[in-house]
N, C-alpha and C positions, 0 to 999 in steps of 0.2 A: 796145616792151617794156612789159609790164604788171607791176605790182607787186602782190603779194598783200597782204592786210590784215596790218598789223604787220610787214611785211618791212623789212629793213635793207639799205641800199645805200650804198656809198662813192663819192663823186664825186672824181675826180682831175683836176687841171688839165693835167697833162703827158700824155705818150704812153704807151700800153700797149694791151693787148688787153681789150676789153669782155667781162665775164662776167656771170653772174646777180647777183653781189654787188658788182661794181666796174664803174664807167663812166669812161671817159677822154675828156676834152675835146680833147686834142691841141694845147693852146696852148703857145706858146714863151715867153710872158711871164707874170709873176706877175699874178694877178687878185685875190687876197685881201689885205686890209689887215692889217698886223701888229698893229695896236692894237685895231681893232673892225671888225666887218663883219656882214652878214646874208646867209644863203643861203636861197633860196626855191625850193620844189619846186612846180611847176605841172603840172596835167594837160593833156591835149592841146587842150582848149578855152581854156586860159589861166587857169582857176580855181586859186587857191592851195590846195594840199593841206597844206603844212606849211612852217614857217620855223624857222630856228635863228639866233640872234644871239649874239655874244660881244664882250667888252670894252665900252668906252664911249667915245664921242666927246667931245673937249674943245672 
């Protein structure tokens, strides 16, 4: 899947059907920390395209 410049996509950890705007990882367990975490979007060669962090670690 290729993303256009300035495209928005939502990543879901659970099950669902992939669309142009939503991708599902099909995981059964939680992967996000409730207090702080960072999501990283990488391109096919592994280079970081974008990151988003929230919360803070103690």
